[in-house]
Each structure stands twice: as structure tokens, then as C-alpha cells.
N, C-alpha and C positions, 0 to 999 in steps of 0.2 A: 686299309682302314678294315675293322674286323666285324663282322655280319654279325648282327644281334637279335636274340630272342626278344621281341618287342610287346609288349601287354599296355592296352590303352584304355583311359578311362574319362569317358566324356560325353555329355547329352546334348546340347545344342545345334545348331548351324556354324555357330564358331568353332566348336570344338572338331565339327566334321572338316572344315577346311584344314585343322591341324595332322588330323586323319588321314586328309587326301594328301596331305605333302609327303607323309610318311609313308605311302604305299608306294611313291614318286621312287624311294630309296631301295637299297639292296637288302634292306633289312627283313627279318621275316615278322610278321604278326601273326602271334599266337593267337590271342583271343583279345574279345573288345569289351568292355565293362560297361553299360549306360543305364541309365533310371529306367524302369519298368511304364511298358506304355503309357498312356494316360488318356483319358477322354478328351476330346477336340470338336469343335463344331456344334452345328445346331443339333445333331443329332446324337452328340455326346456319344460317338463310336471311340474305342480307342485305338489309338496312333501312334507309329513307332515312332523314335526321336530321328530325326536325320543322322544321329551317328549309327544308329540301328542297320538305317535304310545303306548305307553307304558299305558298312561291313557285311552287310548280307548279299550286296551287291558284289561284292569281293571273293565272294563265301568265306570269311572268317566266322568264326564260331563266335555267338554274342551272349554272352551273360548277363541277366537282370534282377540282382538279387535286391531285395528292398533294403538291406544292412551287408555291411561287411564283418560284424562283429563277431559272426559264430565261429565257432573251432571248424565247423566243414568248409565254411568261406578261405581261413587262412589253409587247410591242407588241400585245399583244390588250386590256391594261386602256389602253394610249393611243387606241386605235380604238375603244373604248366612250367616250371623251371626258368622266370622269366628272366633276360640279364638287366630289363630295366620296364620297369611299370611309369609311364607318361600320364599326367591326369591332367585337362583339360576343360574348366567349367563341368567339373563331373554333378556336384548338387551333392555328394555324399560322403561323410569323414571316412578317413581310411584311419582303421584303430593302430596305434603304434606297434602291433605284433604284426602288419601286415609291410609296415616299410622296409626292415631288413631283409625280406624273402628275397627280393631279387637280388643279383648278384652286384648290382650298381643302386640298387635302394632305387625309391622312387624319386620322379623329379614332377614339378608343378610349372606349368605356362600359366602365369599369373598377369591380371592386364592392369597395371599399373608399378610405377617406378618404387618397389617395396625400399622401406619397411611405411612408405604412403598409402593408403588408402588399401589395407589387409582388409578383407570382407566377400562380402558378397555383391557389391555393388559399386563396384572402381570407377564405371565410365561413370555413371549417372553421378558418383559423390564428385569426382574431379572436376564436372559441367556445373555443377551445381555450387561448389567453392569460386569459381573464375579462374581456375587453374588454366595457366597460359599453355604447357605441357603435359604429357603423360609419359604411357610408356607401356613397356611389357618386360617380368621379371621371371627368368626361369632360374628354379632354385632346385635344393636338393631338401626335401620334404623330410618333417621331424615333428614330433607331436603336436606343436604348436599350430595355430592360425595362422597361417601365411607366414610363418618367424624362421624357415630356414635357411641355410647359406647360401648367395648369391651363386650362380653359375653364369650366367649372361643377363643382360638388360640393355635393351632399344629403347629411345627418346622419339618421341614424335609430338608435332605441334597440336594443340589445340586453338583452333582458329575463331574468332566472335561471333562468326556464323555458322559452326560447327553442332549437329548436332548430335545425340547417340550413337545412329547409325552410321554417321559420318566418322566418327571416330573409332567405334568399331571395325569399321572397316580397314582406318586404317594401322590398326594394332593387329589386326586379322594379318595384312600384310609383313609387316614386322615379326610377330610371332611365329607364323610358319617359316619365315625362312631363319629365324635366328633357332627353332628349334629341332631344324634338320642339322644344323651346324651343331650344335652340343650334340645331339643324340651321332652324328660321324667321328667327334671324338671327345668322348665320355671322359676318358679316362684325364685325358688333357684337363679339362674344364674341371672336373672333379680336385683336382689336385692346385686348380687356382680357386678354387672358391672361397668368397668371404661372406663372413657374419655379417649381419645386417647391423645397425645402429636402433636398438630398441627402444631409445631413450626419440625418436623422433618419428615415430609409429603413429599413424590417426587409421580410426577404423571406418570403413564404409559399408554400414548396417543396411540391409535391403530396404527400396522405401517402401512405407506405407501408403496406404490408398489416400489416407488423407491428406501425404504430402503434395498431391497431383491436387486440391483444390485451390485454386489463386485466391489469394488476400490480394488485393485490391491496395491497400495503404502499403504495402511493398514498393519498393522501387522498382519501376520499369526492368532496370537491367538484372535484377534479381528474379522479376517474373518472365523476362526473356530466356532468364539462364533455366528456369521451371521447366518452360515449354522446350526448348533443346534437349535438356533432360531427358524427358519423357517421350520422346519420338521414337514409336517402334514398341514401347510397354506400356507403359504408363502415362497417358497424354493429360496434358494440363487441362481442368475444367474450370467453369464457373455455370453461373443460372441466369438466365436471359428470360423473359418473357413465359414464365412457368415450366422452362424446360433447360435440359442439363446442355449444356453446349460444351466442346472440346476445343481447345486453342491448340494450333497446331503450328503456324507460322506467324512470326510475329517478329516486331524491330523497335528496339527504343527511341523514342525522338528528344530532341533537344527542345527546351519550353515546360509551362506549367500550365496550370488552371486552377483557378476560386475553385470551379465545381468540387462534391464529394469524389473520394476514391471510389473506378467502376464506373461511372458515368462517361457515358460515350458523348463527346464535344464535336467530332468531325465524322460526316461520312463523305467517301467518296466513292468511285466506281468502282475502285480495286481495292479498299481498305478503309478500317475505321478505325478510331483514333481514341484510347481510353484513359481515363485520367487515374494516373500513381501516385507514390509518395514523391510528391515535389517534381513530377515529370508524367512522361507520357509513353502510353506503346502503341504502336500500329498494328494492327491487325491484317495480315491476307488470308490466310486459308485456317476453315474450321469446319467442323463435324457435327450435324444437329442430329440426335437421339432417329436411331434406326436408318440413318444415311451414311453414305461413303463420305470419307475426305475431299473437300472443295476449295475455292479459291473465293472469295466472298463474293466478286462479281456474278458468281452463277446464283448463290445463295438470294441477292438483289431482283437477280430478274424474274423468282417467282415469291421473294417475301421483299417488297421495296422499302418496309418501313422497319423491320427487325433490330436494323443497325443506328435509327434514326437518331441525331442526336436531342438530348436528353433524357434517353432510355439507361438505364442503370443495371448493370450486373450486382448477384446480391450471391452471398458466401453458404447459401441454402435454398432450399427449391421452395417460394412462397407458399404459404398455405390461403386456401381460398375460404372467405368468410361467410 
């Protein structure tokens, strides 16, 4: 196994896990690219990305350009003489002029079974679509959006109760293992690369805020997927008793009700049940404005009538008369 000069580009914790795996190999991490520091928290102070924190901890030079399209950035990458540039959830587009600079080009670890779910939100889209499996694809990057030849692919299951965080954890384990295997034998994997079937592609566009708003006229199964897909990033929400309420854990129930969609029809000490389209949804965990996530039992101690039968969720904040 030859020792390679690696550049790495990534930003969130998911990417940092892959950088950590590469740090355990004999390869040399020449530099790390990550997005510029972003304001975060109540004080809106600039915070470094998880990838930057890890790189600095290991004394790896960090670059944070707002774009890679300039001639200066291309010349800088040339000067680093990388064998491979590895991209994992970086968040910036690599211009075509950069792709051929490394000896073995640029490779990307993408969180789906390409060509299904190309784009920014593959995990969320897989859950929303009811996919029973997803996976990771390591591809040779080209000028298109997640269209490059496949070097390696691993499948993971999506269980009926899996949230975005659960699925991401499975993909992280599969991805870190596969990435190290590919980098350790990059020439052999490039020789066996296969083209994607572009006719089977689907696009995983980034979720909009409006997609987190619950439509109670949908089925309980669809709303349950919406809840699970939003965990950790864009929590599903609705309005009840003049306030916005996040729904964080729920389960479809067999049965129906003649009450209008959004109506609470049953309240137990640990859950309440809401009418959906020819189905019912049982809710176990919520988040009230300005509060932390909590189980329904805790909310009922302080507000015993909030989830009383007959109360109705709405699609928007009611206006006072």
C-alpha cells in the first residue's frame, strides 16, 4: 500500500468522522478544506466546523475559502501536490478545473445508493419516501452533481422507527470503513469503477422550512416519516393553543375516527392520539416554544389540558380576534 498525500474537504460532524478515520491510516493529511466559521448560539458568535476543530487538534493546516472557483485556489491546490482530494459533506461546489489536479482525481463519499438521491438531503428524502434501505457511495467526481463513476457502495437498512440521526449513524459507520478501504487501494478501485445508470436518478433537494409543517390531512404513515426525517435538523411542527409545537416522536396507529384531521381524540399519561387521513397518530415526545424536548408525560404535569380530547392542531398560528 503506497502512502498518499491527501487533501480533505468537509464541514459537519458526519464529515469529521471520516476525517478521523483517515487520520488512523498511514497516509499524510496535507490540508483540510472546510466552510468558513458560522455564527451560532444565542450570542451568534462565530463557531468553527467540527472538521476544523478536528484538523486543528491534529495540527493539520485548514483552508476556509468562501469559494474554490478562483485561479488563486486552483494554484494553491496545485502547490499542495495531492494524490487525492476526498470530499465528504463539504457544502461547496468543486469547479471542474480542480477535479483533475490530484494524481487520482477527487473522490466523494455520498450518503445514498447512487444514482438514487443525488443532492443535498439524501438521508431525509430516503426516509420521507419510505425507502427500506439506503447506503453510501464512493464515487470519482466529475463535472455533474453526484454523477461520477462508482468506486464502492455499501447498503444499510432503514427500519420503520429509524430517525435521520439513526440512519446517519449507520451510514457513518459504513462510510468510514469503505472510504479507508478505497483510499488504501485507490488504483484498483479506479480500474473497477462503473458508470451510474443516469436513467434511474432521483434528486434529493434540501428540505425547506415549509416541509416541516405537518398537514394532518396526510396519512399517519406519511406524518410519522416527516417526524423521523426531521429529527436533529428540521423538526416537524404544528400549532396548538396559540403556540408552535414540535412533534419529535410518534407512531402510526391502526384505526380511524370521524373527527376532522388534527383533532386529538385520546389522551393517555404518556401519549396523545391525533386524527390523520383515515388513520391515527400517537405522539410520545414534543417540544414547546422555549423549552427542551420532553415526553408527553412531563408536559401533562404542568399543563394537564393541553392535549385534551377535542383540541385541534392547526396549520398556522391562530389570529386573535
